[in-house]
N, C-alpha and C positions, 0 to 999 in steps of 0.2 A: 496466600501462597503465590507460587510462580505464575499460575494462570491468571490470577487477579491482577498481578503486576503487568502482565502482558496485555490484558484487557485495557488497563489504564494507558499503557503505551500506545496501543492501537488507536484509542480515542484521541489522544494528544497528537499523534502523528497524522491521523486523518484530518484533524483541524489544520495542522501545519500545511498539509498537501492542498487542502481547499484554499487556504490563504495564498499559497504560491500560485495556484491556478487563477484565482481572482486578480492577482497582481499582473497577469498577462494583459488585462484590459488597459493598463496604464502604460504599456510598452510603446515606445515611439518608433513604429515601423516593424517590419517583419524580421529584420536582423536583430533588433533589440529583443523581440519576442522569442526568437530562437535561442538567444543567449540566456534569457531568463529560464527557458525550459531546460537548457543544458545545465545551468548553474544552480537552479533552485528546484524545479519540478522533478527532474529525474532523481536527484539525491533524496528528496522526500519520499518518492515512490519506493526507492530501494530500502530506506529505513522502515517504511511501513511493511514492506514485504518480509523483511527479516522477522519482525514481531509476529506477523500472521503465520509465517511458516513454522515458527516455534510453537505458537498456540495450537496449530493444527496437530502437531505431534503429541500434545498433552490432552487433547479433547477427544472424548469417545466419538466414534463415527456417527452414532445415532444423534449426537448433539451438534455436529458440524453441519452448518446450513448450506455448504457449497460442495460441489464434487471435489474430491481430492485429486492431486496430480496423478496418482495411480489410476483412479477412476477414469480420468480423461485419457490417459495414455493407453489403457487396455480396452477402452470402449471403441477405439477407432477400428474400423473394418475396411 
């Protein structure tokens, strides 16, 4: 189903993000590192977030291991 597809997407996108982060070690200086973050890391983070946000809407709260956005928003005092 859709949740299984999202789980696969999250796993693949997590690996892509990890690879992007590891590539920062090969950057030649802080400017090159910043460019890699802008061009590679941030887009990978966005892709991962899209899949995670959709998975959150399809998963029962009792099975979701993280606080939801609503939990965080309404717990601030």
